[in-house]
C-alpha angles and dihedrals in degrees: 000000000000121000094226123042135172117250132175112266120247110255115246120223114242102179141344132212137181128231109182108305094342126091119206129191135191119219133209116249110275126231132174137291132195116241121209107217092194098051092032095228143104118253114240097242118097122205124204095212133040090227092059091047091049091052091053091044091053090049091051093047096048098084091048093048092049091050095045095045090047088058091052097257118140126202132201123201 
């Protein structure tokens, strides 16, 4: 398992309005976040495309992969 993985971002509410008993809200377009499996949290950066988030994720995972593979550990996705 990789330490950092790409996850869909949580939509952010922009506005709410009421129609009778129902409440509606509009949300901002969602993008992608990077989740840290070790710290169990999302990183604060938000990426508009999955490809951009995956590039950053790969960059963040590289030092950990080099260390773990150098110690003889093998990972499967």
